[in-house]
C-alpha positions as CSV (number, residue, x, y, z in Angstrom):
1,M,4.5,69.5,-69.9
2,T,2.3,66.5,-70.7
3,D,4.2,63.2,-70.7
4,I,3.5,61.1,-73.7
5,T,5.4,57.8,-74.2
6,P,5.0,54.7,-76.3
7,A,2.4,52.3,-75.1
8,A,3.5,49.9,-72.4
9,T,2.7,46.9,-74.5
10,S,5.1,48.1,-77.2
11,A,7.9,49.4,-74.9
12,A,10.2,46.6,-75.9
13,A,10.1,47.7,-79.5
14,G,11.8,50.9,-78.7
15,T,10.8,54.6,-79.0
16,T,11.9,55.5,-82.5
17,G,9.6,58.0,-84.0
18,F,7.9,59.0,-80.7
19,K,8.1,62.6,-79.6
20,A,6.2,65.0,-77.4
21,P,3.3,66.8,-79.0
22,G,4.4,69.5,-81.4
23,T,7.7,67.9,-82.3
24,T,8.6,66.1,-85.5
25,P,9.6,62.4,-85.4
26,Q,12.8,61.6,-87.2
27,K,11.7,58.4,-88.9
28,A,8.4,56.4,-89.1
29,P,8.4,53.0,-87.4
30,R,9.0,50.0,-89.6
31,G,5.7,48.5,-90.9
32,Y,3.7,51.5,-89.8
33,A,2.6,52.7,-93.3
34,L,1.3,49.2,-94.2
35,G,-0.5,48.9,-90.9
36,L,-2.2,52.3,-91.3
37,A,-3.1,51.4,-94.9
38,G,-4.6,48.1,-93.7
39,A,-6.7,49.8,-91.1
40,N,-7.9,52.4,-93.7
41,F,-8.6,49.6,-96.2
42,G,-10.8,47.8,-93.7
43,V,-12.8,50.9,-92.9
44,F,-13.3,51.8,-96.5
45,L,-14.2,48.2,-97.4
46,A,-16.9,48.3,-94.7
47,L,-18.2,51.8,-95.4
48,L,-17.9,52.1,-99.2
49,T,-19.3,48.7,-100.1
50,P,-22.8,49.9,-99.0
51,V,-22.3,53.3,-100.6
52,M,-21.1,51.8,-103.9
53,V,-23.5,48.9,-104.2
54,S,-25.2,47.1,-101.3
55,M,-27.1,49.9,-99.7
56,A,-28.9,50.9,-102.9
57,F,-30.1,47.3,-103.5
58,K,-31.0,46.9,-99.8
59,I,-33.1,50.0,-99.9
60,Q,-34.6,48.8,-103.2
61,H,-35.6,45.5,-101.7
62,I,-37.6,47.1,-98.9
63,S,-39.1,50.1,-100.9
64,A,-42.4,50.0,-102.8
65,T,-41.3,51.9,-105.9
66,P,-38.1,53.1,-107.7
67,A,-39.0,56.8,-106.8
68,E,-39.4,55.8,-103.2
69,A,-36.1,53.9,-103.2
70,T,-34.3,57.0,-104.5
71,G,-35.7,59.1,-101.8
72,N,-35.0,56.6,-99.1
73,L,-31.4,56.1,-100.2
74,G,-30.8,59.8,-100.1
75,L,-32.3,59.9,-96.6
76,V,-30.3,57.1,-95.2
77,L,-26.9,58.1,-96.7
78,G,-27.5,61.8,-96.0
79,V,-28.4,61.5,-92.3
80,G,-25.7,58.8,-91.8
81,A,-23.1,61.2,-93.2
82,L,-24.1,63.8,-90.7
83,F,-23.3,61.4,-87.9
84,A,-19.9,60.9,-89.6
85,L,-19.4,64.6,-89.7
86,I,-19.9,64.8,-85.9
87,A,-18.1,61.7,-85.0
88,N,-14.8,62.3,-86.8
89,P,-13.7,65.6,-85.2
90,L,-15.2,64.7,-81.8
91,A,-13.4,61.3,-81.7
92,G,-10.3,63.0,-82.9
93,R,-10.3,65.5,-80.0
94,L,-11.2,62.8,-77.4
95,S,-8.3,60.7,-78.7
96,D,-6.0,63.6,-78.1
97,R,-7.1,63.6,-74.5
98,T,-7.2,59.9,-73.9
99,T,-5.1,58.6,-71.0
100,S,-5.6,54.9,-71.4
101,R,-2.6,52.7,-70.7
102,W,-3.2,51.2,-74.1
103,G,-2.4,54.5,-75.8
104,M,-4.2,57.6,-77.1
105,R,-5.4,56.2,-80.5
106,R,-5.6,52.4,-80.0
107,P,-8.8,52.2,-77.9
108,W,-10.7,54.3,-80.5
109,I,-9.3,52.2,-83.4
110,L,-10.3,48.8,-82.1
111,G,-13.4,49.9,-80.1
112,G,-14.8,51.8,-83.0
113,A,-14.4,48.8,-85.4
114,I,-16.2,46.5,-83.0
115,V,-19.2,48.9,-82.5
116,G,-19.3,49.4,-86.2
117,L,-19.7,45.7,-86.8
118,G,-22.8,45.7,-84.5
119,G,-24.3,48.4,-86.7
120,F,-23.7,46.4,-89.9
121,V,-25.4,43.4,-88.3
122,L,-28.4,45.6,-87.6
123,I,-28.6,46.8,-91.2
124,G,-28.3,43.3,-92.5
125,V,-31.3,42.0,-90.6
126,A,-33.4,45.2,-91.0
127,T,-36.8,45.0,-92.7
128,S,-37.6,48.7,-92.6
129,V,-35.9,51.9,-93.8
130,W,-35.9,53.3,-90.3
131,I,-33.9,50.3,-88.9
132,V,-31.5,50.6,-91.8
133,L,-31.1,54.3,-91.0
134,L,-30.4,53.6,-87.3
135,G,-27.8,51.0,-88.2
136,W,-26.1,53.2,-90.7
137,C,-25.9,56.1,-88.2
138,V,-24.2,53.7,-85.7
139,T,-21.7,52.4,-88.3
140,Q,-20.9,55.9,-89.6
141,T,-20.2,57.1,-86.0
142,A,-18.1,54.2,-85.1
143,M,-16.1,53.8,-88.3
144,N,-15.3,57.5,-88.5
145,A,-14.0,57.3,-85.0
146,V,-11.6,54.6,-86.3
147,L,-10.5,56.8,-89.2
148,A,-10.0,59.9,-86.9
149,A,-7.8,58.0,-84.5
150,A,-5.9,56.0,-87.1
151,N,-5.1,59.0,-89.4
152,A,-4.1,61.1,-86.4
153,T,-1.2,58.7,-86.0
154,L,0.3,60.0,-89.3
155,P,1.7,63.3,-87.8
156,D,2.4,61.3,-84.6
157,Q,4.7,58.9,-86.3
158,V,5.9,60.3,-89.7
159,P,8.1,63.4,-90.4
160,A,6.6,66.0,-92.7
161,A,9.1,65.2,-95.5
162,E,7.8,61.6,-95.7
163,R,4.1,62.2,-95.3
164,G,3.4,62.4,-99.1
165,K,4.8,59.0,-99.6
166,V,2.9,57.5,-96.7
167,S,-0.3,59.2,-97.5
168,G,0.1,58.0,-101.1
169,I,0.2,54.4,-99.8
170,V,-2.8,55.1,-97.7
171,G,-4.6,56.7,-100.6
172,I,-4.5,53.4,-102.5
173,T,-6.7,51.9,-99.8
174,T,-9.8,53.8,-101.1
175,P,-9.9,52.2,-104.5
176,L,-8.8,48.8,-103.1
177,G,-11.6,49.0,-100.6
178,I,-14.1,49.8,-103.4
179,L,-12.8,47.1,-105.6
180,A,-12.7,44.5,-102.9
181,G,-16.2,45.4,-101.9
182,S,-17.5,45.2,-105.4
183,F,-15.8,41.8,-105.8
184,L,-17.4,40.4,-102.7
185,I,-20.9,41.6,-103.5
186,N,-20.6,40.1,-107.0
187,F,-20.5,36.6,-105.2
188,I,-22.8,37.3,-102.3
189,S,-26.6,37.5,-102.8
190,A,-27.8,37.7,-99.2
191,D,-28.3,41.2,-97.8
192,F,-27.0,40.2,-94.3
193,L,-23.7,38.9,-95.6
194,R,-23.2,41.8,-97.9
195,F,-23.0,44.1,-94.9
196,V,-21.4,41.8,-92.3
197,V,-18.6,40.1,-94.2
198,P,-16.8,43.5,-95.1
199,A,-17.3,44.6,-91.4
200,V,-15.7,41.5,-90.0
201,I,-12.6,42.1,-92.2
202,A,-12.5,45.7,-91.0
203,V,-12.4,44.5,-87.4
204,A,-9.6,42.1,-88.1
205,L,-7.4,44.7,-89.8
206,A,-8.2,47.3,-87.1
207,A,-7.1,44.8,-84.5
208,L,-3.9,44.0,-86.4
209,F,-3.0,47.7,-86.7
210,S,-3.8,48.2,-83.0
211,L,-1.5,45.4,-81.9
212,M,1.5,46.6,-84.0
213,L,1.1,50.3,-83.4
214,R,3.6,51.8,-81.0
215,D,1.1,54.2,-79.7
216,R,1.7,57.1,-77.4
217,V,0.5,56.9,-73.9
218,R,-0.6,60.1,-72.2
219,T,0.2,59.6,-68.5
220,E,-1.2,63.0,-67.3
221,K,-4.8,64.0,-67.6
222,P,-5.5,67.2,-69.6
223,T,-5.5,70.2,-67.3
224,D,-8.7,71.7,-68.9
225,R,-12.1,70.0,-68.6
226,F,-14.0,68.8,-71.6
227,T,-16.9,71.3,-71.5
228,V,-19.9,71.9,-73.8
229,K,-18.0,74.8,-75.3
230,M,-15.1,72.5,-76.1
231,F,-17.5,69.9,-77.5
232,F,-18.8,72.4,-80.0
233,G,-15.3,73.7,-80.5
234,S,-14.4,70.3,-81.9
235,F,-16.3,71.2,-85.1
236,V,-15.1,74.7,-85.8
237,F,-11.9,76.7,-86.4
238,N,-11.1,80.3,-87.1
239,P,-10.6,80.8,-90.8
240,V,-9.4,84.4,-90.3
241,K,-6.7,83.4,-87.9
242,H,-5.8,80.3,-90.0
243,P,-6.7,81.1,-93.6
244,D,-4.6,78.4,-95.2
245,F,-6.5,75.8,-93.1
246,G,-9.8,77.5,-94.2
247,W,-9.0,77.3,-97.9
248,T,-7.8,73.7,-97.5
249,W,-11.1,72.9,-95.9
250,L,-13.1,74.6,-98.6
251,T,-11.1,73.0,-101.5
252,K,-11.6,69.6,-100.0
253,F,-15.3,70.2,-99.5
254,L,-15.9,71.4,-103.1
255,V,-14.0,68.6,-104.8
256,M,-15.6,66.0,-102.5
257,F,-19.0,67.4,-103.2
258,G,-18.5,66.7,-106.9
259,Y,-17.2,63.2,-106.1
260,A,-19.5,62.1,-103.3
261,G,-22.6,61.5,-105.3
262,I,-21.1,59.4,-108.1
263,A,-21.1,56.0,-106.4
264,T,-24.3,56.5,-104.4
265,F,-26.7,56.6,-107.4
266,L,-24.6,54.6,-109.9
267,P,-26.7,51.4,-109.4
268,F,-29.9,53.3,-110.1
269,Y,-28.2,55.1,-113.1
270,L,-27.3,51.7,-114.6
271,T,-30.7,50.1,-114.0
272,E,-32.7,53.1,-115.2
273,K,-30.7,54.5,-118.1
274,F,-29.1,51.4,-119.4
275,H,-31.9,49.0,-118.3
276,L,-29.5,46.5,-116.6
277,S,-30.7,43.9,-114.2
278,E,-29.4,44.0,-110.6
279,Q,-26.7,41.3,-111.2
280,E,-25.7,43.0,-114.5
281,A,-25.4,46.3,-112.7
282,I,-23.3,44.7,-109.9
283,T,-21.0,43.2,-112.5
284,T,-20.7,46.5,-114.4
285,I,-19.9,48.3,-111.2
286,L,-17.1,45.7,-110.5
287,I,-15.6,46.3,-113.9
288,A,-15.8,50.1,-113.5
289,N,-14.2,49.8,-110.1
290,V,-11.4,47.7,-111.6
291,A,-10.7,50.4,-114.1
292,S,-10.9,53.2,-111.5
293,M,-8.7,51.3,-109.1
294,A,-6.1,50.6,-111.8
295,A,-5.9,54.4,-112.4
296,M,-5.8,55.2,-108.7
297,M,-3.1,52.6,-108.1
298,V,-0.9,54.7,-110.5
299,S,-1.9,58.2,-109.6
300,S,-2.0,57.9,-105.8
301,P,1.6,56.8,-105.1
302,L,2.9,58.7,-108.1
303,G,1.1,61.9,-107.0
304,G,2.4,61.6,-103.5
305,W,6.0,60.9,-104.6
306,L,6.1,63.7,-107.1
307,S,4.7,66.2,-104.7
308,D,7.5,65.2,-102.2
309,R,10.1,65.2,-105.0
310,F,9.2,68.7,-106.2
311,G,8.2,70.1,-102.8
312,K,4.9,71.2,-104.1
313,R,1.3,70.2,-103.2
314,R,-1.1,72.7,-104.8
315,P,-0.4,71.9,-108.5
316,F,-1.0,68.2,-107.9
317,V,-4.3,68.9,-106.0
318,A,-5.5,71.3,-108.7
319,L,-4.6,69.0,-111.6
320,A,-6.3,66.0,-109.8
321,G,-9.5,68.0,-109.4
322,V,-9.5,69.0,-113.1
323,I,-9.1,65.4,-114.2
324,M,-12.0,64.3,-112.0
325,V,-14.1,67.0,-113.6
326,V,-13.3,65.6,-117.1
327,G,-14.4,62.2,-115.9
328,L,-17.6,63.5,-114.4
329,V,-18.6,65.3,-117.6
330,L,-17.9,62.1,-119.6
331,L,-20.0,60.1,-117.1
332,A,-22.9,62.6,-117.5
333,F,-23.1,62.1,-121.2
334,A,-22.1,58.4,-121.4
335,P,-24.0,56.9,-124.3
336,D,-23.2,53.3,-123.3
337,V,-21.7,51.2,-120.5
338,T,-18.2,51.1,-122.1
339,T,-18.0,54.9,-122.0
340,L,-19.2,54.9,-118.4
341,I,-16.4,52.6,-117.4
342,V,-13.8,54.8,-119.2
343,A,-15.3,57.8,-117.3
344,Q,-14.9,56.0,-114.0
345,A,-11.2,55.3,-114.8
346,I,-10.6,59.0,-115.5
347,I,-12.3,60.0,-112.2
348,G,-10.1,57.4,-110.4
349,L,-7.0,58.8,-112.0
350,G,-7.8,62.2,-110.6
351,A,-9.1,61.0,-107.2
352,G,-6.0,58.9,-106.5
353,S,-3.7,61.9,-106.7
354,F,-6.2,64.1,-104.9
355,F,-6.6,61.9,-101.9
356,A,-2.9,61.3,-101.5
357,V,-1.6,64.8,-101.9
358,D,-4.5,66.5,-100.2
359,L,-3.8,64.6,-97.0
360,A,-0.1,65.6,-97.1
361,L,-1.0,69.2,-97.7
362,A,-3.5,69.2,-94.9
363,T,-0.9,68.1,-92.3
364,Q,1.2,71.1,-93.2
365,V,-1.5,73.7,-92.5
366,L,-2.9,72.3,-89.2
367,P,-3.6,75.2,-86.7
368,N,-2.4,73.5,-83.5
369,P,0.2,70.8,-83.2
370,D,-1.2,69.8,-79.8
371,D,-4.7,69.2,-81.3
372,T,-3.7,67.2,-84.3
373,A,-6.5,64.7,-84.3
374,K,-9.1,67.3,-83.5
375,D,-7.9,69.5,-86.4
376,L,-7.8,66.6,-88.8
377,G,-11.3,65.7,-87.7
378,V,-12.5,69.2,-88.5
379,L,-10.9,68.9,-91.9
380,N,-12.7,65.6,-92.4
381,I,-16.0,67.5,-92.0
382,A,-15.1,68.7,-95.5
383,N,-15.1,65.1,-96.6
384,A,-18.2,64.0,-94.7
385,L,-20.5,67.0,-95.2
386,P,-20.7,66.6,-99.0
387,Q,-21.5,62.9,-98.5
388,S,-24.5,64.2,-96.5
389,I,-25.6,67.1,-98.7
390,A,-25.0,65.4,-102.1
391,P,-27.3,62.4,-101.5
392,A,-29.9,64.6,-99.7
393,I,-30.3,67.0,-102.6
394,A,-29.7,64.5,-105.4
395,P,-33.3,63.3,-105.6
396,A,-34.5,66.9,-106.2
397,I,-31.8,67.6,-108.8
398,I,-32.5,64.3,-110.6
399,T,-36.2,64.9,-110.6
400,L,-35.8,68.5,-111.9
401,G,-33.2,67.3,-114.4
402,A,-35.6,64.8,-115.8
403,L,-37.8,67.6,-117.0
404,T,-34.9,68.9,-119.2
405,P,-33.7,67.4,-122.5
406,L,-30.5,66.3,-120.8
407,G,-32.1,64.0,-118.3
408,G,-32.0,63.7,-114.5
409,Y,-28.7,62.0,-114.0
410,T,-26.9,64.0,-116.7
411,V,-27.8,67.2,-114.9
412,Y,-26.8,65.8,-111.5
413,Y,-23.3,64.7,-112.7
414,L,-22.8,68.0,-114.5
415,F,-23.7,69.9,-111.3
416,G,-21.1,67.9,-109.5
417,A,-18.5,68.6,-112.1
418,L,-19.0,72.3,-111.8
419,I,-18.6,72.3,-108.0
420,A,-15.5,70.1,-108.2
421,L,-13.9,72.5,-110.8
422,L,-14.4,75.4,-108.4
423,G,-12.6,73.5,-105.7
424,A,-9.6,72.8,-108.1
425,V,-9.3,76.5,-108.8
426,L,-9.5,77.6,-105.2
427,V,-6.6,75.5,-104.0
428,Y,-4.3,78.4,-105.1
429,R,-5.8,80.5,-102.4
430,I,-3.6,78.5,-100.0
431,K,-0.4,80.5,-99.5
432,G,1.6,78.7,-96.9
433,V,2.2,75.6,-99.0
434,K,3.7,75.6,-102.5
């Protein structure tokens, strides 16, 4: 049997919560939940600030026309998300096999954050779309490696009965990251600093989590070689053999597809439909994110706690999806900025509960307890793939929608609402979890 022990640098702290692969820890280490939340916050701050605000305006600054900017934004975010899709499960599987004396997850958490910082520096100084694209691919690869390794510590460190509570705390980091990023950009005008400042914060928080994490150390190398077949196996699973995992993957994909395109084109939505200036759009996004975060701050921990309390996951995931659909429809038909802000709050209310409970549900349907990080990485494809597909097809949908009486962005958000609704319904195909 493979020997896995706490990292040598943390040995003095004790071994509470550390078990061999496939076993359940009795109690999470003190401070672990806040440390994991901090690392996730840093990654989301660095990655979502460009998605929400700064990337759209960076692309706009180096594009000749608004139509060209829309296409370039879809290209950059779409291709970058494909790199995220590959990096997350691959880094997860490699972290499961890592034999570093610093632990299985720690090298990926800290190393990924540092490489990601380099990518953000490249974006900040870029003067062409292709350099921005290169930098974004680097940052997506590196930061998703951080997420894969950091979130793989959840089943490493926390018993199943407590994961809803912990994932609820972690779920708050998404709106906090969005809000903090919007706040920073509201006071930073230089493109370089808009990308680098959030990335520096991410590195600092990843380093802090790495230092406090009582990581497992794998003292024996895996008996099987990492082959080309295993590489491609990092991105697939057998939905026939593991149907619950398959339906969980599909549910997440559909709901995230409806959610992924909201932030990406919101700056253009505000400037084109409501005729706001760049600074007015940034301020409006900040206000909308405050409303969304306030709602998520309530629904994320509450949803996680209630799902633990009642021992049910599916109803909370389904309800969260439906609430997001309501917000998307309202956003599509928003007659003014105030209505748009209300719509964002409703979407946040649903998203907070969804992100929290969905993660807890996912950890209960993993196919192989010895490949936790790999399987969570495969599941994260359902999170990353919509972020590639949605921006890639958005320009076409918006262009075609502009030919209808509804308008381009209205059609786009209604399309997302329909896809998300399908995901909310299909969660009841999962049978192994209530």
